[in-house]
MARTI-950838 format. One record per residue (C-alpha): x, y, z; chain. Coordinates in Angstrom, 1 decimal, padded with zeros to 4 digits. Layout:
N
<<X, Y, Z>, "A">,
...
end
This chain:
329
<<117.9, 093.3, 115.6>, "A">,
<<114.4, 093.3, 114.2>, "A">,
<<111.4, 095.6, 114.9>, "A">,
<<107.8, 094.7, 115.0>, "A">,
<<105.4, 096.0, 112.4>, "A">,
<<101.8, 094.8, 112.0>, "A">,
<<102.4, 091.8, 114.2>, "A">,
<<105.5, 090.7, 112.3>, "A">,
<<109.1, 091.0, 113.3>, "A">,
<<110.9, 092.5, 110.3>, "A">,
<<114.3, 094.1, 109.4>, "A">,
<<114.2, 097.7, 110.6>, "A">,
<<114.8, 099.0, 107.0>, "A">,
<<112.2, 098.3, 104.4>, "A">,
<<111.8, 099.1, 100.8>, "A">,
<<109.5, 101.8, 099.4>, "A">,
<<108.5, 100.7, 095.9>, "A">,
<<106.9, 103.9, 094.6>, "A">,
<<109.8, 105.2, 092.4>, "A">,
<<109.9, 101.9, 090.5>, "A">,
<<106.8, 103.1, 088.8>, "A">,
<<106.3, 106.8, 089.4>, "A">,
<<107.4, 110.2, 090.7>, "A">,
<<111.2, 110.5, 090.4>, "A">,
<<112.2, 110.7, 086.7>, "A">,
<<111.8, 107.8, 084.4>, "A">,
<<111.4, 104.4, 086.0>, "A">,
<<113.8, 101.5, 085.1>, "A">,
<<112.9, 099.0, 082.4>, "A">,
<<110.6, 096.2, 083.5>, "A">,
<<113.3, 093.5, 083.8>, "A">,
<<115.5, 095.8, 086.0>, "A">,
<<112.5, 096.4, 088.3>, "A">,
<<111.9, 092.7, 088.7>, "A">,
<<115.6, 092.1, 089.3>, "A">,
<<115.8, 094.8, 092.0>, "A">,
<<112.8, 093.6, 093.9>, "A">,
<<114.1, 090.0, 094.0>, "A">,
<<117.6, 091.3, 094.9>, "A">,
<<115.9, 093.1, 097.8>, "A">,
<<114.3, 089.9, 099.1>, "A">,
<<117.6, 088.0, 098.6>, "A">,
<<119.4, 090.6, 100.7>, "A">,
<<116.9, 090.3, 103.5>, "A">,
<<114.4, 093.1, 102.9>, "A">,
<<111.1, 091.7, 104.2>, "A">,
<<108.8, 094.7, 104.0>, "A">,
<<107.6, 096.1, 100.7>, "A">,
<<105.5, 099.2, 100.6>, "A">,
<<103.3, 100.2, 097.7>, "A">,
<<100.0, 102.1, 097.1>, "A">,
<<097.1, 102.0, 094.7>, "A">,
<<098.1, 105.4, 093.2>, "A">,
<<101.7, 104.6, 092.4>, "A">,
<<101.6, 104.6, 088.6>, "A">,
<<097.8, 104.4, 088.9>, "A">,
<<098.0, 100.7, 090.0>, "A">,
<<101.1, 099.8, 088.0>, "A">,
<<103.3, 099.5, 091.1>, "A">,
<<100.9, 096.9, 092.6>, "A">,
<<100.8, 095.0, 089.3>, "A">,
<<104.6, 095.1, 089.2>, "A">,
<<104.8, 093.4, 092.6>, "A">,
<<102.3, 090.8, 091.5>, "A">,
<<104.4, 089.7, 088.6>, "A">,
<<107.8, 090.2, 090.2>, "A">,
<<107.7, 088.8, 093.7>, "A">,
<<104.3, 087.4, 094.6>, "A">,
<<105.6, 083.9, 094.1>, "A">,
<<107.7, 084.7, 097.2>, "A">,
<<104.7, 086.0, 099.1>, "A">,
<<105.6, 084.4, 102.4>, "A">,
<<109.0, 086.2, 102.5>, "A">,
<<107.8, 089.7, 103.1>, "A">,
<<105.3, 091.9, 104.8>, "A">,
<<103.1, 093.6, 102.1>, "A">,
<<101.8, 097.1, 102.7>, "A">,
<<099.5, 099.1, 100.4>, "A">,
<<097.3, 102.2, 100.7>, "A">,
<<094.0, 103.7, 099.8>, "A">,
<<092.3, 107.0, 100.0>, "A">,
<<093.9, 109.3, 097.4>, "A">,
<<091.7, 109.7, 094.3>, "A">,
<<093.5, 110.5, 091.0>, "A">,
<<091.0, 109.6, 088.3>, "A">,
<<090.9, 112.2, 085.5>, "A">,
<<088.9, 115.1, 086.9>, "A">,
<<088.2, 113.2, 090.1>, "A">,
<<090.9, 114.2, 092.5>, "A">,
<<090.9, 114.4, 096.3>, "A">,
<<090.7, 112.2, 099.4>, "A">,
<<088.0, 109.6, 099.9>, "A">,
<<088.2, 107.3, 103.0>, "A">,
<<084.5, 106.5, 103.1>, "A">,
<<083.7, 102.9, 104.0>, "A">,
<<082.4, 102.2, 100.5>, "A">,
<<085.5, 103.6, 098.9>, "A">,
<<087.9, 101.8, 101.2>, "A">,
<<086.1, 098.5, 100.6>, "A">,
<<086.1, 098.9, 096.8>, "A">,
<<089.7, 100.1, 096.7>, "A">,
<<090.9, 097.2, 098.8>, "A">,
<<089.3, 094.6, 096.4>, "A">,
<<090.9, 096.4, 093.5>, "A">,
<<094.3, 096.3, 095.2>, "A">,
<<094.0, 092.7, 096.0>, "A">,
<<093.2, 091.9, 092.4>, "A">,
<<096.1, 093.9, 091.1>, "A">,
<<098.5, 092.4, 093.6>, "A">,
<<097.4, 088.9, 092.8>, "A">,
<<096.8, 088.0, 096.5>, "A">,
<<094.0, 087.5, 098.9>, "A">,
<<095.6, 089.2, 101.8>, "A">,
<<097.5, 092.5, 102.4>, "A">,
<<099.4, 092.5, 105.7>, "A">,
<<099.2, 096.3, 106.3>, "A">,
<<096.6, 098.6, 104.6>, "A">,
<<096.9, 102.4, 105.1>, "A">,
<<094.5, 105.3, 104.7>, "A">,
<<096.9, 107.3, 102.6>, "A">,
<<095.6, 110.7, 103.9>, "A">,
<<093.1, 112.0, 106.4>, "A">,
<<089.6, 112.6, 105.1>, "A">,
<<087.9, 115.3, 107.1>, "A">,
<<084.6, 114.6, 105.4>, "A">,
<<084.2, 111.1, 107.0>, "A">,
<<083.9, 110.4, 110.7>, "A">,
<<087.1, 108.6, 111.9>, "A">,
<<085.0, 105.8, 113.4>, "A">,
<<083.4, 105.1, 110.1>, "A">,
<<086.7, 104.9, 108.2>, "A">,
<<088.3, 102.8, 110.9>, "A">,
<<085.1, 100.6, 111.0>, "A">,
<<085.7, 099.7, 107.4>, "A">,
<<089.3, 098.7, 108.2>, "A">,
<<088.2, 096.6, 111.1>, "A">,
<<085.7, 094.8, 108.9>, "A">,
<<088.4, 094.1, 106.4>, "A">,
<<090.5, 092.6, 109.2>, "A">,
<<087.6, 090.5, 110.3>, "A">,
<<087.1, 089.3, 106.7>, "A">,
<<090.8, 088.3, 106.5>, "A">,
<<091.5, 090.6, 103.6>, "A">,
<<094.0, 092.7, 105.6>, "A">,
<<096.1, 091.8, 108.7>, "A">,
<<096.2, 095.3, 110.2>, "A">,
<<095.5, 098.9, 109.3>, "A">,
<<097.5, 102.1, 109.4>, "A">,
<<097.3, 105.8, 108.4>, "A">,
<<099.6, 108.1, 106.6>, "A">,
<<100.3, 111.8, 107.4>, "A">,
<<097.7, 112.0, 110.2>, "A">,
<<098.0, 114.2, 113.3>, "A">,
<<098.7, 112.9, 116.8>, "A">,
<<095.1, 113.8, 117.9>, "A">,
<<093.5, 111.9, 115.0>, "A">,
<<095.8, 108.9, 115.4>, "A">,
<<094.7, 108.7, 119.1>, "A">,
<<091.1, 108.9, 118.1>, "A">,
<<091.4, 106.2, 115.5>, "A">,
<<093.4, 103.9, 117.8>, "A">,
<<090.7, 104.2, 120.4>, "A">,
<<088.2, 102.8, 117.9>, "A">,
<<090.4, 099.9, 116.8>, "A">,
<<094.1, 099.4, 117.5>, "A">,
<<096.3, 100.8, 114.8>, "A">,
<<099.4, 099.0, 113.7>, "A">,
<<101.4, 101.7, 111.9>, "A">,
<<101.6, 105.4, 111.0>, "A">,
<<103.5, 106.3, 107.9>, "A">,
<<104.8, 109.9, 107.7>, "A">,
<<107.6, 111.7, 106.0>, "A">,
<<110.5, 111.6, 108.5>, "A">,
<<114.2, 112.4, 107.9>, "A">,
<<116.8, 114.8, 109.1>, "A">,
<<115.3, 117.5, 107.0>, "A">,
<<111.6, 116.7, 107.7>, "A">,
<<110.9, 116.7, 111.5>, "A">,
<<107.2, 117.3, 111.6>, "A">,
<<106.5, 114.1, 113.4>, "A">,
<<108.5, 115.4, 116.3>, "A">,
<<105.6, 117.9, 117.0>, "A">,
<<103.4, 115.1, 118.3>, "A">,
<<103.3, 111.9, 116.1>, "A">,
<<106.6, 110.5, 117.2>, "A">,
<<105.6, 110.6, 120.9>, "A">,
<<102.0, 109.4, 120.3>, "A">,
<<103.1, 106.4, 118.3>, "A">,
<<105.7, 105.5, 120.9>, "A">,
<<103.2, 105.8, 123.7>, "A">,
<<100.5, 103.7, 121.9>, "A">,
<<102.9, 101.0, 120.7>, "A">,
<<102.4, 101.9, 117.0>, "A">,
<<105.2, 101.5, 114.4>, "A">,
<<106.3, 104.8, 112.8>, "A">,
<<107.1, 104.0, 109.2>, "A">,
<<109.3, 106.8, 107.8>, "A">,
<<108.9, 107.5, 104.1>, "A">,
<<111.4, 109.7, 102.2>, "A">,
<<114.0, 109.0, 104.9>, "A">,
<<116.7, 110.2, 102.5>, "A">,
<<114.9, 113.5, 101.8>, "A">,
<<113.9, 112.5, 098.3>, "A">,
<<117.5, 111.8, 097.4>, "A">,
<<119.0, 114.9, 098.9>, "A">,
<<120.7, 113.0, 101.7>, "A">,
<<122.0, 110.3, 099.4>, "A">,
<<125.3, 112.2, 098.7>, "A">,
<<125.1, 112.0, 094.9>, "A">,
<<122.2, 114.3, 093.8>, "A">,
<<123.5, 117.9, 093.5>, "A">,
<<121.9, 119.5, 090.4>, "A">,
<<118.2, 120.0, 090.1>, "A">,
<<118.8, 120.8, 086.4>, "A">,
<<119.4, 117.1, 085.8>, "A">,
<<115.8, 116.2, 086.9>, "A">,
<<113.4, 115.1, 084.1>, "A">,
<<110.4, 117.3, 083.4>, "A">,
<<108.0, 114.9, 085.1>, "A">,
<<110.1, 114.5, 088.3>, "A">,
<<107.8, 115.3, 091.2>, "A">,
<<110.7, 117.1, 093.0>, "A">,
<<110.5, 120.0, 090.6>, "A">,
<<107.2, 121.0, 092.3>, "A">,
<<108.6, 120.8, 095.8>, "A">,
<<109.8, 124.1, 097.3>, "A">,
<<113.1, 122.7, 098.7>, "A">,
<<114.2, 121.8, 095.2>, "A">,
<<113.3, 125.2, 093.7>, "A">,
<<115.8, 127.5, 092.0>, "A">,
<<115.4, 129.8, 095.0>, "A">,
<<115.9, 127.3, 097.8>, "A">,
<<118.0, 124.5, 096.4>, "A">,
<<121.2, 126.6, 096.3>, "A">,
<<120.7, 127.5, 099.9>, "A">,
<<120.2, 123.9, 100.8>, "A">,
<<123.4, 122.7, 099.1>, "A">,
<<125.5, 124.2, 101.9>, "A">,
<<124.2, 122.2, 104.9>, "A">,
<<124.0, 119.1, 102.6>, "A">,
<<127.7, 119.5, 101.8>, "A">,
<<128.5, 119.8, 105.5>, "A">,
<<126.5, 116.6, 106.1>, "A">,
<<128.3, 114.8, 103.3>, "A">,
<<131.6, 115.8, 104.8>, "A">,
<<130.6, 114.5, 108.2>, "A">,
<<129.7, 111.2, 106.7>, "A">,
<<133.0, 110.9, 104.8>, "A">,
<<134.9, 111.8, 107.9>, "A">,
<<133.3, 108.8, 109.7>, "A">,
<<133.8, 106.4, 106.8>, "A">,
<<130.1, 106.3, 106.0>, "A">,
<<127.9, 106.9, 103.0>, "A">,
<<125.6, 109.9, 103.5>, "A">,
<<122.6, 107.7, 103.1>, "A">,
<<123.8, 105.4, 105.8>, "A">,
<<124.4, 108.2, 108.3>, "A">,
<<120.9, 109.6, 107.5>, "A">,
<<119.3, 106.1, 108.1>, "A">,
<<121.4, 105.6, 111.3>, "A">,
<<120.2, 108.9, 112.7>, "A">,
<<116.6, 107.9, 111.9>, "A">,
<<116.8, 104.5, 113.5>, "A">,
<<118.2, 106.1, 116.7>, "A">,
<<115.0, 108.2, 117.1>, "A">,
<<113.1, 105.3, 118.6>, "A">,
<<112.8, 101.5, 118.6>, "A">,
<<109.5, 101.9, 116.9>, "A">,
<<110.8, 103.9, 113.9>, "A">,
<<111.1, 102.0, 110.6>, "A">,
<<112.5, 103.8, 107.5>, "A">,
<<111.5, 102.6, 104.0>, "A">,
<<113.9, 104.2, 101.5>, "A">,
<<113.1, 103.7, 097.9>, "A">,
<<115.7, 103.3, 095.1>, "A">,
<<116.1, 102.2, 091.5>, "A">,
<<119.7, 101.2, 092.1>, "A">,
<<120.9, 097.8, 093.3>, "A">,
<<124.0, 099.4, 094.7>, "A">,
<<122.0, 101.8, 096.8>, "A">,
<<119.7, 099.0, 097.8>, "A">,
<<122.6, 097.2, 099.4>, "A">,
<<124.1, 100.4, 100.8>, "A">,
<<120.8, 101.3, 102.6>, "A">,
<<120.3, 097.8, 103.9>, "A">,
<<123.8, 097.8, 105.4>, "A">,
<<123.1, 101.0, 107.4>, "A">,
<<121.9, 098.9, 110.3>, "A">,
<<125.4, 097.5, 110.7>, "A">,
<<127.0, 100.9, 110.8>, "A">,
<<128.2, 101.9, 114.3>, "A">,
<<127.6, 105.6, 114.8>, "A">,
<<128.2, 107.4, 118.1>, "A">,
<<125.6, 109.6, 119.7>, "A">,
<<128.0, 112.5, 119.3>, "A">,
<<128.0, 112.0, 115.5>, "A">,
<<124.3, 111.5, 115.3>, "A">,
<<123.8, 114.8, 117.3>, "A">,
<<126.2, 116.6, 115.0>, "A">,
<<124.3, 115.3, 112.0>, "A">,
<<121.0, 116.5, 113.5>, "A">,
<<122.5, 119.9, 114.1>, "A">,
<<123.6, 120.3, 110.5>, "A">,
<<120.4, 119.1, 108.9>, "A">,
<<117.0, 120.1, 110.4>, "A">,
<<113.9, 122.1, 109.6>, "A">,
<<115.7, 125.3, 110.6>, "A">,
<<118.8, 124.9, 108.4>, "A">,
<<116.8, 123.8, 105.4>, "A">,
<<115.0, 126.3, 103.2>, "A">,
<<111.5, 125.8, 101.8>, "A">,
<<108.5, 123.8, 102.9>, "A">,
<<108.4, 120.1, 102.4>, "A">,
<<105.3, 120.2, 100.2>, "A">,
<<104.0, 122.6, 097.5>, "A">,
<<101.1, 124.7, 098.6>, "A">,
<<098.6, 122.7, 096.5>, "A">,
<<099.4, 119.6, 098.5>, "A">,
<<099.7, 121.1, 102.0>, "A">,
<<096.0, 121.1, 102.6>, "A">,
<<095.9, 117.3, 102.3>, "A">,
<<098.5, 116.9, 105.1>, "A">,
<<097.1, 116.4, 108.6>, "A">,
<<100.5, 116.0, 110.4>, "A">,
<<101.4, 118.9, 112.6>, "A">,
<<103.4, 121.6, 110.8>, "A">,
<<106.2, 123.9, 111.7>, "A">,
<<104.4, 126.5, 109.6>, "A">,
<<107.4, 127.4, 107.4>, "A">,
end
């Protein structure tokens, strides 16, 4: 069974490429990154997701050297809008910035066309019609196939979609991050927009193997997130252990149960787990073949949800950049 994203029928599970270059500990050596990306295509992954800020452009350059010779085998997605340039930090979705950033991404990726190009965050300084207008002009110029947004509220998604039809919304969505259920999930379903779920395995917490935050490297992004703090992580280990036990009882890997739950939340939902492990790459891809009853999915959802997990999904410094509706915890 395939699902439609940006005018293309793709496998319902894609690959988030961020942690091959940045964020979660030290990335693999270059040859291993190349090997994993090509293994993904060999397995049948046909949606690769990157962004201009992942490794400050290094992730896009990685894809260029690793898989762009197989360009016709996958839907390519990238993003713009977050500025991390020395003292220059913030959100910029002005038309000029979108246009310049797009050209830079195309050059790094070694291609003349990005299938799906997101505004990585909502920019309250720029009228939505202006930002969307820049995306529409890029579509008309043939530089992108479609546009999307990431971590936008339902109201702003509707406003943008009315200016020019939107192909995808990317938001964090997993058993332990349910913010999209406050409006975005319903809005995307109603408007026929794909909901691309990043961090579908809760930044590794739902993978069944990560237990000790003390093993994280000093540059691991998770150390700044409240749910992995020394105060909250011990509390979160209990429901996570219950979830792992449920998966084992059903003969599943925890990651597969987490992905099966997510896929069941709507035919327009499309998870993009990231990994640096070929074994996990295969395990995640095989989740679609796992038969899980509604009863078990409901049990999983009762064990892991925003009420049973301690801590906000983002640190305070990042929360002001998130437009998606919030539970307020």
